The first five atom37 places (N, CA, C, CB, O) and aatype in JSON, in Angstrom:
{
  "aatype": [12, 1, 9, 16, 14, 11, 16, 14, 6, 19, 1, 19, 14, 1, 10, 19, 7, 10, 12, 0, 19, 3, 0, 1, 6, 16, 0, 5, 0, 1, 7, 19, 10, 10, 0, 0, 14, 3, 1, 14, 6, 13, 8, 10, 0, 19, 19, 3, 18, 19, 19, 1, 5, 18, 14, 5, 14, 7, 16, 6, 19, 14, 1, 7, 0, 19, 19, 16, 19, 17, 13, 3, 13, 7, 6, 7, 6, 7, 7, 7, 7, 0, 7, 19, 1, 6, 14, 10, 1, 7, 7, 14, 14, 14, 7, 7, 10, 5, 1, 6, 10, 3, 6, 14, 7, 3, 14, 13, 14, 19, 10, 1],
  "atom_mask": [
    [1, 1, 1, 1, 1],
    [1, 1, 1, 1, 1],
    [1, 1, 1, 1, 1],
    [1, 1, 1, 1, 1],
    [1, 1, 1, 1, 1],
    [1, 1, 1, 1, 1],
    [1, 1, 1, 1, 1],
    [1, 1, 1, 1, 1],
    [1, 1, 1, 1, 1],
    [1, 1, 1, 1, 1],
    [1, 1, 1, 1, 1],
    [1, 1, 1, 1, 1],
    [1, 1, 1, 1, 1],
    [1, 1, 1, 1, 1],
    [1, 1, 1, 1, 1],
    [1, 1, 1, 1, 1],
    [1, 1, 1, 0, 1],
    [1, 1, 1, 1, 1],
    [1, 1, 1, 1, 1],
    [1, 1, 1, 1, 1],
    [1, 1, 1, 1, 1],
    [1, 1, 1, 1, 1],
    [1, 1, 1, 1, 1],
    [1, 1, 1, 1, 1],
    [1, 1, 1, 1, 1],
    [1, 1, 1, 1, 1],
    [1, 1, 1, 1, 1],
    [1, 1, 1, 1, 1],
    [1, 1, 1, 1, 1],
    [1, 1, 1, 1, 1],
    [1, 1, 1, 0, 1],
    [1, 1, 1, 1, 1],
    [1, 1, 1, 1, 1],
    [1, 1, 1, 1, 1],
    [1, 1, 1, 1, 1],
    [1, 1, 1, 1, 1],
    [1, 1, 1, 1, 1],
    [1, 1, 1, 1, 1],
    [1, 1, 1, 1, 1],
    [1, 1, 1, 1, 1],
    [1, 1, 1, 1, 1],
    [1, 1, 1, 1, 1],
    [1, 1, 1, 1, 1],
    [1, 1, 1, 1, 1],
    [1, 1, 1, 1, 1],
    [1, 1, 1, 1, 1],
    [1, 1, 1, 1, 1],
    [1, 1, 1, 1, 1],
    [1, 1, 1, 1, 1],
    [1, 1, 1, 1, 1],
    [1, 1, 1, 1, 1],
    [1, 1, 1, 1, 1],
    [1, 1, 1, 1, 1],
    [1, 1, 1, 1, 1],
    [1, 1, 1, 1, 1],
    [1, 1, 1, 1, 1],
    [1, 1, 1, 1, 1],
    [1, 1, 1, 0, 1],
    [1, 1, 1, 1, 1],
    [1, 1, 1, 1, 1],
    [1, 1, 1, 1, 1],
    [1, 1, 1, 1, 1],
    [1, 1, 1, 1, 1],
    [1, 1, 1, 0, 1],
    [1, 1, 1, 1, 1],
    [1, 1, 1, 1, 1],
    [1, 1, 1, 1, 1],
    [1, 1, 1, 1, 1],
    [1, 1, 1, 1, 1],
    [1, 1, 1, 1, 1],
    [1, 1, 1, 1, 1],
    [1, 1, 1, 1, 1],
    [1, 1, 1, 1, 1],
    [1, 1, 1, 0, 1],
    [1, 1, 1, 1, 1],
    [1, 1, 1, 0, 1],
    [1, 1, 1, 1, 1],
    [1, 1, 1, 0, 1],
    [1, 1, 1, 0, 1],
    [1, 1, 1, 0, 1],
    [1, 1, 1, 0, 1],
    [1, 1, 1, 1, 1],
    [1, 1, 1, 0, 1],
    [1, 1, 1, 1, 1],
    [1, 1, 1, 1, 1],
    [1, 1, 1, 1, 1],
    [1, 1, 1, 1, 1],
    [1, 1, 1, 1, 1],
    [1, 1, 1, 1, 1],
    [1, 1, 1, 0, 1],
    [1, 1, 1, 0, 1],
    [1, 1, 1, 1, 1],
    [1, 1, 1, 1, 1],
    [1, 1, 1, 1, 1],
    [1, 1, 1, 0, 1],
    [1, 1, 1, 0, 1],
    [1, 1, 1, 1, 1],
    [1, 1, 1, 1, 1],
    [1, 1, 1, 1, 1],
    [1, 1, 1, 1, 1],
    [1, 1, 1, 1, 1],
    [1, 1, 1, 1, 1],
    [1, 1, 1, 1, 1],
    [1, 1, 1, 1, 1],
    [1, 1, 1, 0, 1],
    [1, 1, 1, 1, 1],
    [1, 1, 1, 1, 1],
    [1, 1, 1, 1, 1],
    [1, 1, 1, 1, 1],
    [1, 1, 1, 1, 1],
    [1, 1, 1, 1, 1],
    [1, 1, 1, 1, 1]
  ],
  "atom_positions": [
    [[-94.69, -45.08, 0.99], [-93.09, -44.5, 1.71], [-92.16, -42.99, 1.53], [-92.0, -45.54, 1.12], [-91.89, -42.34, 0.52]],
    [[-91.88, -42.79, 2.73], [-91.95, -41.26, 2.55], [-90.77, -40.6, 2.15], [-92.34, -40.6, 3.74], [-90.08, -40.67, 3.16]],
    [[-90.26, -40.15, 1.48], [-89.04, -39.85, 0.58], [-88.47, -38.37, 1.6], [-89.62, -39.47, -1.44], [-89.15, -37.43, 2.01]],
    [[-87.11, -38.59, 1.77], [-87.21, -37.45, 2.95], [-86.53, -36.37, 1.87], [-86.17, -37.79, 4.72], [-85.65, -36.95, 1.23]],
    [[-86.69, -34.96, 1.46], [-86.21, -34.21, 0.92], [-84.33, -33.79, 1.04], [-87.14, -33.37, 1.25], [-84.05, -33.27, 2.11]],
    [[-83.45, -33.94, 0.31], [-82.48, -33.42, 0.22], [-81.68, -31.86, 0.97], [-82.67, -33.51, -0.87], [-81.73, -30.79, 0.35]],
    [[-81.37, -31.91, 1.6], [-81.08, -31.17, 2.47], [-81.07, -29.96, 1.63], [-79.94, -31.55, 3.23], [-80.39, -30.19, 0.64]],
    [[-81.5, -28.9, 1.63], [-81.38, -27.73, 0.33], [-79.77, -26.98, 0.51], [-82.87, -26.25, 0.53], [-78.89, -26.96, 1.37]],
    [[-79.94, -26.52, -0.58], [-78.52, -25.37, -0.02], [-78.58, -24.05, 0.58], [-77.64, -24.91, -1.15], [-79.67, -23.52, 0.77]],
    [[-77.25, -23.37, 0.95], [-77.31, -22.7, 1.08], [-75.96, -21.63, 0.42], [-77.72, -22.98, 2.08], [-74.92, -22.09, -0.07]],
    [[-76.25, -20.29, 0.52], [-75.05, -19.2, -0.3], [-74.36, -18.91, 1.37], [-75.93, -17.25, -1.45], [-74.97, -19.04, 2.43]],
    [[-72.77, -18.46, 1.15], [-71.84, -18.43, 2.29], [-72.32, -17.33, 2.57], [-70.32, -18.54, 2.18], [-73.15, -16.84, 1.81]],
    [[-71.89, -16.62, 3.82], [-72.56, -14.94, 3.73], [-71.01, -14.74, 3.6], [-73.65, -13.95, 5.34], [-70.12, -15.52, 3.29]],
    [[-71.01, -13.27, 3.97], [-69.82, -12.79, 3.78], [-69.64, -12.48, 5.29], [-69.7, -11.61, 2.68], [-70.5, -11.92, 5.96]],
    [[-68.16, -13.0, 5.89], [-67.5, -12.49, 7.38], [-66.99, -11.7, 7.11], [-66.64, -13.18, 8.22], [-67.14, -10.83, 7.96]],
    [[-65.91, -11.17, 5.75], [-65.11, -10.3, 6.36], [-64.94, -9.51, 6.95], [-64.76, -10.02, 6.09], [-65.13, -8.62, 6.12]],
    [[-64.63, -8.83, 8.17], [-64.7, -8.19, 8.39], [-65.23, -7.82, 9.66], [0.0, 0.0, 0.0], [-64.94, -6.82, 10.31]],
    [[-66.18, -8.88, 9.97], [-66.98, -9.43, 11.21], [-66.52, -9.52, 12.39], [-67.38, -10.56, 11.07], [-65.35, -9.91, 12.44]],
    [[-67.01, -9.32, 13.35], [-66.56, -9.66, 14.77], [-66.51, -10.73, 15.11], [-67.16, -9.22, 15.66], [-67.66, -11.04, 14.79]],
    [[-65.95, -11.98, 15.68], [-66.38, -13.06, 15.56], [-67.96, -13.29, 16.62], [-65.08, -13.95, 15.85], [-68.84, -14.14, 16.51]],
    [[-67.92, -12.89, 16.97], [-70.05, -13.36, 17.86], [-70.44, -12.29, 16.72], [-70.81, -12.59, 20.43], [-70.54, -11.24, 17.37]],
    [[-70.71, -11.99, 15.42], [-71.47, -11.46, 14.26], [-71.04, -12.57, 13.47], [-71.15, -9.91, 13.68], [-71.7, -12.96, 12.51]],
    [[-70.13, -13.02, 13.76], [-70.02, -14.06, 12.54], [-70.88, -15.33, 12.74], [-68.48, -14.57, 12.33], [-71.63, -15.96, 12.01]],
    [[-70.4, -15.48, 14.23], [-71.38, -16.59, 14.32], [-72.81, -16.67, 14.14], [-71.28, -16.99, 15.34], [-73.42, -17.47, 13.42]],
    [[-73.34, -15.63, 14.97], [-74.93, -15.19, 14.69], [-75.49, -14.93, 13.06], [-75.16, -13.67, 15.5], [-76.66, -14.8, 12.69]],
    [[-74.3, -14.92, 12.3], [-74.94, -14.85, 10.77], [-75.08, -16.15, 10.33], [-74.05, -14.08, 9.66], [-76.09, -16.72, 9.93]],
    [[-73.48, -16.7, 10.5], [-73.44, -18.15, 9.92], [-74.36, -18.91, 10.5], [-72.19, -18.86, 10.07], [-74.53, -20.02, 9.99]],
    [[-75.16, -18.57, 11.64], [-75.98, -20.01, 12.42], [-77.49, -18.69, 12.0], [-75.39, -20.65, 15.0], [-78.55, -19.12, 12.45]],
    [[-77.55, -18.08, 11.68], [-78.86, -17.2, 10.91], [-78.82, -18.38, 9.39], [-78.31, -14.89, 10.41], [-79.79, -19.12, 9.2]],
    [[-77.5, -18.4, 8.35], [-78.02, -18.67, 7.15], [-77.31, -20.14, 7.13], [-77.68, -17.53, 5.92], [-76.62, -20.52, 6.19]],
    [[-77.56, -20.81, 8.17], [-77.26, -21.85, 8.42], [-76.17, -22.94, 7.61], [0.0, 0.0, 0.0], [-76.31, -23.84, 6.78]],
    [[-74.6, -22.09, 8.61], [-73.78, -23.04, 7.71], [-73.0, -23.01, 9.69], [-72.66, -22.23, 5.68], [-73.51, -22.44, 10.66]],
    [[-71.59, -23.88, 9.67], [-71.17, -23.76, 10.56], [-70.24, -23.44, 10.57], [-71.27, -24.34, 11.05], [-69.57, -23.84, 9.61]],
    [[-69.37, -22.35, 11.79], [-68.31, -22.26, 11.27], [-66.5, -22.64, 12.53], [-68.64, -20.68, 10.63], [-66.28, -22.58, 13.74]],
    [[-65.8, -22.95, 11.47], [-64.65, -22.97, 12.32], [-63.12, -22.71, 12.42], [-64.69, -23.8, 12.55], [-62.56, -23.54, 11.72]],
    [[-62.6, -22.21, 12.78], [-61.49, -21.56, 13.5], [-60.25, -22.1, 13.38], [-61.71, -21.49, 14.8], [-59.59, -22.12, 14.42]],
    [[-59.81, -22.5, 12.51], [-58.3, -23.22, 12.84], [-56.99, -22.58, 13.5], [-57.74, -23.64, 11.54], [-56.2, -23.36, 14.04]],
    [[-56.73, -21.29, 13.5], [-55.97, -20.24, 14.7], [-56.44, -19.41, 15.77], [-55.36, -19.3, 14.15], [-55.73, -18.54, 16.27]],
    [[-58.01, -19.74, 16.27], [-58.51, -19.65, 17.41], [-59.04, -21.02, 18.02], [-59.44, -18.7, 17.3], [-60.08, -21.49, 17.56]],
    [[-58.22, -21.8, 19.25], [-59.22, -22.86, 19.42], [-60.12, -22.4, 20.37], [-58.68, -24.19, 19.83], [-60.56, -23.34, 21.05]],
    [[-60.39, -21.74, 20.57], [-61.19, -21.13, 22.23], [-62.29, -19.83, 21.43], [-59.5, -20.04, 23.83], [-62.73, -18.83, 22.01]],
    [[-62.62, -20.36, 19.44], [-63.35, -19.65, 18.81], [-65.2, -19.3, 19.89], [-63.34, -20.58, 17.25], [-65.79, -18.24, 20.14]],
    [[-65.54, -20.75, 20.25], [-66.19, -20.22, 20.66], [-66.73, -19.26, 21.57], [-66.31, -20.65, 20.59], [-67.95, -19.26, 21.69]],
    [[-65.87, -18.22, 22.42], [-65.27, -17.62, 23.59], [-65.35, -16.18, 22.71], [-63.59, -18.3, 24.21], [-66.11, -15.21, 22.77]],
    [[-64.17, -16.54, 21.84], [-63.71, -14.9, 21.08], [-65.35, -13.65, 20.79], [-62.85, -15.46, 18.9], [-66.57, -13.79, 20.71]],
    [[-64.64, -12.83, 20.75], [-66.03, -11.99, 20.69], [-65.52, -11.03, 19.74], [-66.66, -11.24, 22.2], [-65.74, -11.2, 18.54]],
    [[-64.84, -10.0, 20.18], [-63.79, -8.99, 19.24], [-62.98, -9.41, 18.21], [-62.8, -8.37, 20.0], [-63.06, -8.63, 17.27]],
    [[-62.51, -9.99, 18.09], [-61.96, -10.54, 16.6], [-62.08, -10.67, 15.99], [-61.66, -11.08, 16.17], [-62.31, -11.84, 15.69]],
    [[-62.08, -9.79, 15.13], [-61.77, -9.78, 13.2], [-61.77, -10.7, 12.57], [-60.56, -9.41, 12.62], [-60.7, -11.3, 12.53]],
    [[-62.94, -11.25, 11.78], [-62.66, -12.09, 10.46], [-61.81, -11.54, 9.05], [-64.07, -12.45, 9.98], [-62.28, -10.96, 8.07]],
    [[-60.68, -11.85, 9.28], [-59.92, -11.85, 7.91], [-59.62, -12.51, 6.64], [-59.12, -11.82, 8.12], [-58.76, -12.07, 5.87]],
    [[-60.33, -13.59, 6.4], [-60.53, -14.48, 5.45], [-61.47, -15.52, 5.6], [-59.47, -14.97, 5.2], [-62.2, -15.79, 6.56]],
    [[-61.37, -15.93, 4.75], [-63.02, -17.15, 4.82], [-62.64, -18.1, 3.77], [-64.94, -16.35, 4.25], [-62.14, -17.68, 2.73]],
    [[-62.89, -19.69, 4.0], [-63.35, -19.86, 2.3], [-64.65, -21.66, 2.99], [-61.05, -20.46, 0.62], [-64.62, -22.44, 3.94]],
    [[-65.69, -21.39, 1.57], [-65.83, -21.42, 1.34], [-66.47, -19.64, 0.64], [-65.8, -22.42, 1.75], [-67.59, -19.16, 0.84]],
    [[-65.56, -19.16, 0.0], [-65.8, -17.35, -0.66], [-67.22, -16.96, -0.73], [-65.24, -17.07, -2.43], [-68.12, -17.5, -1.37]],
    [[-67.26, -15.95, 0.02], [-69.38, -15.38, 0.34], [-69.78, -15.62, -1.15], [-69.93, -13.01, 0.9], [-69.17, -15.33, -2.18]],
    [[-71.31, -16.41, -0.93], [-71.91, -16.4, -2.17], [-71.83, -18.07, -2.85], [0.0, 0.0, 0.0], [-72.73, -18.48, -3.59]],
    [[-70.74, -18.84, -2.51], [-70.56, -20.27, -2.82], [-72.0, -21.36, -2.37], [-69.1, -20.7, -1.92], [-72.27, -21.6, -1.19]],
    [[-72.55, -21.75, -3.19], [-73.44, -22.75, -2.37], [-73.31, -23.98, -1.73], [-74.24, -23.05, -2.97], [-72.82, -24.9, -2.38]],
    [[-73.68, -24.19, -0.42], [-73.15, -25.51, 0.42], [-74.57, -25.61, 0.65], [-71.96, -25.46, 1.9], [-75.52, -24.84, 0.76]],
    [[-74.24, -27.41, 0.71], [-75.69, -28.14, 1.33], [-75.54, -27.51, 3.1], [-75.63, -30.45, 1.19], [-74.45, -27.33, 3.65]],
    [[-76.94, -27.25, 3.79], [-77.22, -26.74, 4.46], [-76.46, -27.72, 5.94], [-78.6, -26.44, 4.11], [-76.49, -28.94, 6.03]],
    [[-75.7, -26.54, 7.16], [-75.24, -27.69, 7.5], [-73.23, -27.23, 7.4], [0.0, 0.0, 0.0], [-72.33, -26.97, 8.19]],
    [[-73.34, -27.32, 6.45], [-71.66, -27.06, 5.87], [-70.58, -26.2, 6.7], [-71.71, -26.18, 4.41], [-70.53, -25.11, 7.27]],
    [[-69.94, -27.06, 6.52], [-68.64, -25.68, 7.4], [-67.36, -24.85, 6.68], [-67.59, -26.55, 8.69], [-66.37, -25.15, 6.01]],
    [[-67.82, -23.91, 7.08], [-67.07, -22.3, 6.83], [-65.82, -22.36, 7.81], [-68.24, -20.74, 7.34], [-65.89, -22.63, 9.01]],
    [[-64.96, -22.13, 7.28], [-63.47, -21.77, 7.99], [-63.29, -20.58, 7.72], [-62.16, -22.51, 7.55], [-63.23, -20.11, 6.58]],
    [[-63.16, -19.89, 8.95], [-62.75, -18.33, 9.15], [-61.51, -18.16, 10.17], [-64.09, -17.44, 9.81], [-61.39, -18.61, 11.3]],
    [[-61.0, -17.72, 9.74], [-59.04, -17.3, 10.24], [-59.61, -15.56, 10.44], [-57.16, -17.62, 8.31], [-60.41, -14.85, 9.84]],
    [[-58.33, -15.31, 12.05], [-58.49, -13.92, 12.4], [-57.15, -13.37, 12.53], [-59.3, -13.71, 13.67], [-56.9, -12.23, 12.91]],
    [[-56.04, -14.54, 12.08], [-54.83, -13.46, 11.79], [-54.55, -13.67, 10.03], [-53.15, -13.91, 12.9], [-55.15, -14.35, 9.2]],
    [[-53.4, -12.79, 9.95], [-52.71, -12.78, 8.28], [-51.78, -14.37, 8.33], [-51.26, -10.99, 7.96], [-51.01, -14.95, 9.09]],
    [[-52.1, -14.49, 7.65], [-50.97, -15.98, 7.55], [-49.82, -14.87, 7.02], [0.0, 0.0, 0.0], [-49.93, -13.67, 6.73]],
    [[-48.81, -15.68, 7.01], [-46.94, -15.44, 6.48], [-47.56, -15.17, 5.09], [-45.42, -17.16, 6.55], [-48.4, -15.77, 4.42]],
    [[-46.5, -13.52, 4.85], [-47.22, -12.33, 3.31], [-48.5, -12.72, 3.49], [0.0, 0.0, 0.0], [-48.8, -13.61, 2.7]],
    [[-49.3, -12.43, 4.16], [-50.5, -11.89, 3.13], [-50.64, -10.18, 3.98], [-52.4, -13.17, 3.24], [-51.8, -9.8, 3.91]],
    [[-49.96, -9.42, 4.53], [-50.81, -8.29, 5.41], [-50.21, -8.13, 6.29], [0.0, 0.0, 0.0], [-49.02, -7.89, 6.46]],
    [[-51.68, -8.34, 7.41], [-51.58, -7.62, 8.27], [-51.3, -6.06, 8.83], [0.0, 0.0, 0.0], [-50.89, -5.74, 9.95]],
    [[-51.65, -5.2, 7.73], [-51.8, -4.13, 7.86], [-50.29, -3.26, 8.02], [0.0, 0.0, 0.0], [-50.48, -2.06, 8.18]],
    [[-49.03, -3.62, 7.99], [-47.82, -2.93, 8.4], [-47.68, -1.66, 6.93], [0.0, 0.0, 0.0], [-47.31, -2.22, 5.89]],
    [[-47.88, -0.42, 6.82], [-47.16, 0.19, 6.19], [-45.37, 0.5, 5.69], [-47.67, 0.83, 6.6], [-44.76, 1.25, 4.93]],
    [[-45.16, -0.23, 6.35], [-43.57, -0.33, 6.71], [-43.31, 0.74, 7.5], [0.0, 0.0, 0.0], [-44.23, 1.34, 8.07]],
    [[-41.55, 1.23, 7.67], [-41.01, 2.43, 8.23], [-42.21, 3.66, 7.67], [-39.27, 2.66, 7.63], [-42.77, 3.87, 6.6]],
    [[-42.23, 4.19, 8.74], [-42.78, 5.88, 8.5], [-41.79, 6.63, 9.25], [-44.48, 6.34, 9.17], [-41.28, 6.26, 10.31]],
    [[-41.49, 8.12, 8.37], [-40.32, 8.97, 8.8], [-41.55, 10.03, 9.86], [-39.25, 9.92, 7.14], [-42.69, 10.36, 9.56]],
    [[-40.88, 10.28, 10.93], [-41.71, 11.46, 12.12], [-41.93, 12.02, 11.33], [-41.14, 12.35, 13.35], [-41.43, 11.74, 10.24]],
    [[-42.98, 13.35, 11.52], [-43.64, 14.15, 11.21], [-43.2, 15.77, 11.74], [-44.78, 13.6, 11.58], [-43.23, 16.26, 12.87]],
    [[-42.92, 16.18, 10.8], [-42.23, 17.46, 11.1], [-43.59, 18.67, 11.72], [-41.36, 18.02, 9.44], [-44.73, 18.38, 11.33]],
    [[-43.45, 19.93, 12.61], [-44.77, 21.17, 12.6], [-44.58, 21.45, 11.63], [0.0, 0.0, 0.0], [-43.47, 21.48, 11.11]],
    [[-45.67, 21.76, 11.11], [-46.18, 22.84, 10.26], [-45.43, 22.44, 9.02], [0.0, 0.0, 0.0], [-44.82, 21.37, 8.92]],
    [[-45.53, 23.7, 7.7], [-45.69, 23.39, 6.79], [-44.29, 23.48, 6.49], [-46.63, 23.94, 6.18], [-43.67, 23.48, 7.56]],
    [[-43.2, 23.59, 5.07], [-41.76, 23.24, 5.25], [-41.85, 24.91, 4.69], [-40.84, 21.66, 4.27], [-42.73, 25.67, 4.28]],
    [[-39.96, 24.98, 5.0], [-40.0, 26.68, 5.55], [-39.51, 26.99, 4.14], [-38.79, 27.35, 7.13], [-38.82, 26.24, 3.45]],
    [[-40.02, 28.39, 3.74], [-40.0, 29.24, 2.52], [-41.87, 29.47, 2.09], [0.0, 0.0, 0.0], [-42.68, 30.34, 2.4]],
    [[-41.98, 28.04, 1.13], [-43.65, 28.35, 1.25], [-44.54, 29.83, -0.11], [0.0, 0.0, 0.0], [-44.1, 30.34, -1.14]],
    [[-45.55, 29.97, 0.47], [-46.27, 30.88, 0.1], [-45.34, 32.44, 0.55], [-47.76, 30.57, 0.8], [-45.23, 33.38, -0.23]],
    [[-44.8, 32.44, 1.82], [-44.23, 33.97, 2.42], [-43.48, 34.35, 1.7], [-43.54, 34.13, 3.69], [-43.54, 35.5, 1.26]],
    [[-42.52, 33.47, 1.36], [-41.04, 33.97, 0.32], [-41.72, 33.93, -1.13], [-39.37, 32.62, 0.36], [-40.83, 34.23, -1.93]],
    [[-42.85, 33.69, -1.77], [-42.99, 34.15, -3.24], [-44.34, 35.45, -3.26], [-43.44, 32.55, -4.32], [-44.97, 35.79, -4.26]],
    [[-44.48, 35.93, -2.01], [-44.71, 37.55, -1.8], [-43.7, 38.42, -1.63], [-45.44, 37.86, -0.7], [-42.53, 38.31, -1.26]],
    [[-44.45, 39.38, -1.99], [-44.09, 41.16, -1.67], [-44.47, 41.19, -0.48], [-44.9, 42.47, -2.52], [-45.69, 41.18, -0.3]],
    [[-43.59, 41.22, 0.7], [-43.56, 41.91, 1.82], [-43.78, 43.25, 1.48], [-42.41, 41.7, 2.53], [-43.53, 43.63, 0.33]],
    [[-44.33, 44.23, 2.57], [-44.23, 45.48, 2.4], [-42.8, 46.09, 3.1], [-45.53, 46.05, 2.93], [-42.28, 45.69, 4.14]],
    [[-42.22, 47.46, 2.01], [-41.05, 47.36, 2.24], [-39.85, 46.72, 2.67], [0.0, 0.0, 0.0], [-39.02, 46.84, 3.58]],
    [[-40.1, 45.88, 1.54], [-39.36, 44.75, 0.96], [-38.11, 45.61, 0.11], [-40.47, 43.69, -0.09], [-38.52, 46.48, -0.66]],
    [[-37.13, 45.48, 0.18], [-35.98, 45.88, -0.34], [-35.79, 45.78, -1.33], [-35.18, 45.57, 0.0], [-35.33, 46.56, -2.17]],
    [[-36.27, 44.31, -1.38], [-35.46, 43.49, -2.86], [-36.97, 43.55, -3.42], [-34.5, 41.42, -2.7], [-37.55, 42.55, -2.98]],
    [[-37.86, 44.36, -4.24], [-39.31, 43.33, -4.97], [-39.0, 42.83, -5.2], [-40.23, 43.34, -5.86], [-37.79, 43.02, -5.38]],
    [[-39.64, 41.33, -5.57], [-39.93, 40.76, -6.8], [-40.38, 41.04, -8.4], [-40.58, 40.22, -6.44], [-41.51, 41.41, -8.71]],
    [[-39.36, 40.8, -9.3], [-39.72, 41.63, -10.52], [-40.43, 40.45, -11.24], [-38.37, 42.38, -11.42], [-40.21, 39.24, -11.24]],
    [[-41.33, 41.2, -11.83], [-42.5, 40.11, -12.92], [-41.62, 40.66, -14.11], [-44.75, 40.57, -13.08], [-41.86, 40.31, -15.27]]
  ]
}
């Protein structure tokens, strides 16, 4: 009687930060499958970046298990917006070093 060995467990690779095409290749090489609930056309995605995954990297799962990846941040998870930014003014603020140095011929030299 032949006994079939159990499916060996594999560690989930880190997919966050990878492009979709690289995430698919990495997952396949490590023996896991990918699912992307926010990308129905995931098999066609190339340059979208993975921003979240479940299970976490390093978790042991059975070979062929599904790892879920997301390409968009959920509500309240960030997304890179740093808020309102004021426009930059050109050059340093008025005064500065020139104000503190004595200039030749200054009628009012700085007293020390």
